[in-house]
C-alpha positions in Angstrom: 17.2 68.0 40.2 16.8 66.1 43.4 13.2 65.7 42.5 13.9 64.2 39.3 16.7 61.8 40.9 14.4 60.9 43.7 11.6 60.0 41.2 13.8 58.0 39.3 15.2 55.9 42.0 12.1 54.3 43.3 11.5 53.3 39.6 15.0 51.9 39.2 14.4 50.2 42.4 11.1 48.6 41.4 12.7 47.4 38.2 15.6 45.7 40.1 13.1 44.1 42.4 11.2 42.9 39.7 14.3 41.5 37.9 15.6 40.0 41.2 12.4 38.4 42.2 12.0 36.9 38.5 15.5 35.4 38.7 14.8 34.0 42.0 11.7 32.4 41.0 13.2 31.2 37.7 16.2 29.7 39.9 13.8 28.0 42.2 11.9 26.6 39.5 14.8 25.2 37.6 16.3 23.8 41.0 12.9 22.0 41.6 12.8 20.8 38.2 16.4 19.6 38.0 15.9 18.1 41.6 13.0 16.2 40.6 14.8 14.7 37.5 17.8 14.0 39.6 15.6 12.2 42.1 14.1 10.1 39.7 17.1 9.3 38.1 18.9 8.4 41.3 15.7 6.5 42.9 15.9 2.8 42.6 13.6 1.2 40.0 10.5 0.0 41.5 9.8 -3.3 41.1 7.0 -4.2 38.6 5.0 -7.4 38.6 6.0 -10.1 36.3 4.5 -9.9 32.8 1.7 -12.1 32.5 2.0 -14.6 29.7 -0.8 -15.8 27.8 -0.5 -19.3 26.3 -2.1 -20.8 23.4 -5.3 -21.7 25.3 -6.1 -18.2 26.4 -9.5 -17.4 25.3 -8.6 -13.6 25.0 -6.2 -14.4 22.0 -6.8 -15.0 18.4 -4.6 -16.2 15.7 -4.6 -15.4 12.1 -2.7 -17.0 9.1 -1.0 -14.5 6.7 0.9 -15.1 3.6 4.7 -14.6 3.8 6.0 -11.9 1.5 7.7 -14.7 -0.5 4.5 -16.4 -1.0 2.8 -13.3 -2.0 5.5 -12.5 -4.7 5.3 -16.2 -5.9 1.6 -15.8 -6.4 1.6 -12.3 -8.1 4.5 -13.5 -10.5 2.6 -16.5 -11.3 -0.6 -14.2 -12.1 1.7 -12.1 -14.1 3.6 -14.8 -15.9 0.1 -16.2 -16.9 -0.8 -12.9 -18.2 2.4 -12.5 -20.3 2.0 -16.0 -21.9 -1.3 -14.8 -23.4 0.3 -11.4 -24.2 -1.6 -9.3 -21.8 -0.5 -6.4 -19.8 -1.8 -6.2 -16.5 -0.9 -5.4 -12.9 -1.4 -7.7 -10.2 -1.9 -7.1 -6.3 -1.9 -9.5 -3.5 -3.4 -8.2 -0.2 -3.4 -10.0 3.3 -6.5 -10.9 5.4 -6.9 -7.2 6.5 -6.8 -5.9 3.2 -3.5 -4.5 3.4 -1.2 -4.5 0.2 1.4 -7.1 0.5 2.8 -7.1 -3.1 1.9 -5.2 -6.2 3.5 -5.8 -9.7 2.7 -3.8 -12.6 3.5 -5.5 -15.9 5.4 -3.9 -18.7 2.8 -1.8 -20.6 -0.1 -2.2 -18.1 -2.4 0.8 -18.2 -2.2 3.5 -15.4 -5.7 2.4 -13.9 -4.7 -1.2 -13.5 -2.5 -0.8 -10.5 -5.5 0.7 -8.5 -7.9 -1.6 -9.9 -6.0 -4.8 -8.9 -5.6 -3.7 -5.5 -9.3 -3.0 -5.1 -10.3 -6.3 -6.6 -7.9 -8.1 -4.4 -9.4 -6.2 -1.4 -13.1 -7.2 -2.5 -12.2 -10.8 -3.1 -10.6 -11.1 0.5 -13.5 -9.1 2.1 -16.0 -11.4 1.0 -14.0 -14.7 0.4 -15.4 -14.9 -3.0 -14.2 -14.2 -6.5 -15.3 -10.7 -7.6 -17.1 -12.2 -10.6 -19.5 -13.9 -8.2 -19.7 -10.8 -6.1 -20.5 -8.6 -9.3 -23.6 -11.1 -9.6 -24.8 -10.1 -6.3 -25.0 -6.4 -7.0 -28.5 -6.9 -8.7 -29.8 -8.0 -5.0 -27.7 -5.6 -3.3 -26.6 -2.6 -5.3 -25.2 -0.8 -2.2 -22.4 -3.0 -2.1 -20.5 -1.0 -4.6 -20.6 2.1 -2.2 -18.2 0.4 0.2 -15.1 2.1 0.0 -12.0 0.4 -1.7 -14.1 -2.3 -3.3 -14.5 -3.0 -6.9 -17.0 -5.5 -8.2 -15.6 -6.4 -11.5 -14.1 -9.9 -12.4 -10.5 -10.4 -11.7 -10.2 -11.0 -7.9 -9.8 -14.3 -6.2 -9.6 -15.2 -2.4 -6.7 -17.2 -1.1 -7.8 -19.6 1.5 -6.5 -21.9 4.2 -8.7 -24.3 5.8 -11.8 -22.6 4.2 -10.9 -19.1 5.7 -9.7 -16.2 3.6 -6.1 -15.4 4.2 -5.3 -12.8 1.2 -6.8 -11.8 -2.0 -5.3 -11.6 -5.4 -6.4 -9.0 -7.9 -5.5 -8.6 -11.6 -6.7 -5.8 -13.8 -5.8 -4.6 -17.5 -6.9 -7.4 -19.7 -9.6 -6.8 -22.2 -12.1 -8.8 -20.1 -12.7 -9.4 -16.4 -12.8 -13.2 -17.2 -9.2 -13.0 -18.2 -8.2 -11.0 -15.2 -9.7 -13.6 -13.0 -8.0 -16.6 -15.0 -4.9 -14.7 -14.3 -5.7 -14.2 -10.5 -6.7 -17.9 -10.2 -3.3 -18.8 -11.6 -1.7 -16.9 -8.8 -3.7 -18.8 -6.3 -2.8 -22.1 -7.9 0.7 -21.3 -7.6 0.3 -21.3 -3.9 -1.0 -25.0 -3.7 2.2 -26.3 -5.6 
């Protein structure tokens, strides 16, 4: 029996040592972590240099003009109203200078494809600062244009300009012809000049 007891004691002692050593290491690690966090919290805030302010003459800055949501909504509503007067069921999208959708209105009874088509026409118009009917004509010389993601070279998109630069695009889709879509998009552009 003594041999069994003596054999077991060293194993138990080894286990106890491992547990104690592990607990001490964990406690030391925890104390170090909490001590570091406490020291950081208690340390006075280091003074940072004053923020540099760039004024309007800084050549590292650029300014861009964007339609407000109210103006984009006004343009989209005008385009939708122009279509409704001619009994056309369309969707209208207004995108900002970067091609991000600001407002999309889907008229009652507009086809499911018209929503995305309107967005893509608006994106195309603002990207090239031209109506999509003009851009569609350019496909004969540069057929790869149609491969650019997010674009749609069908009539129905018109750019909105400020001082000759594009600031937004209006796209209309769903009428039986691109000419009608573009007519309604131009009504949206015209609403912004009133």
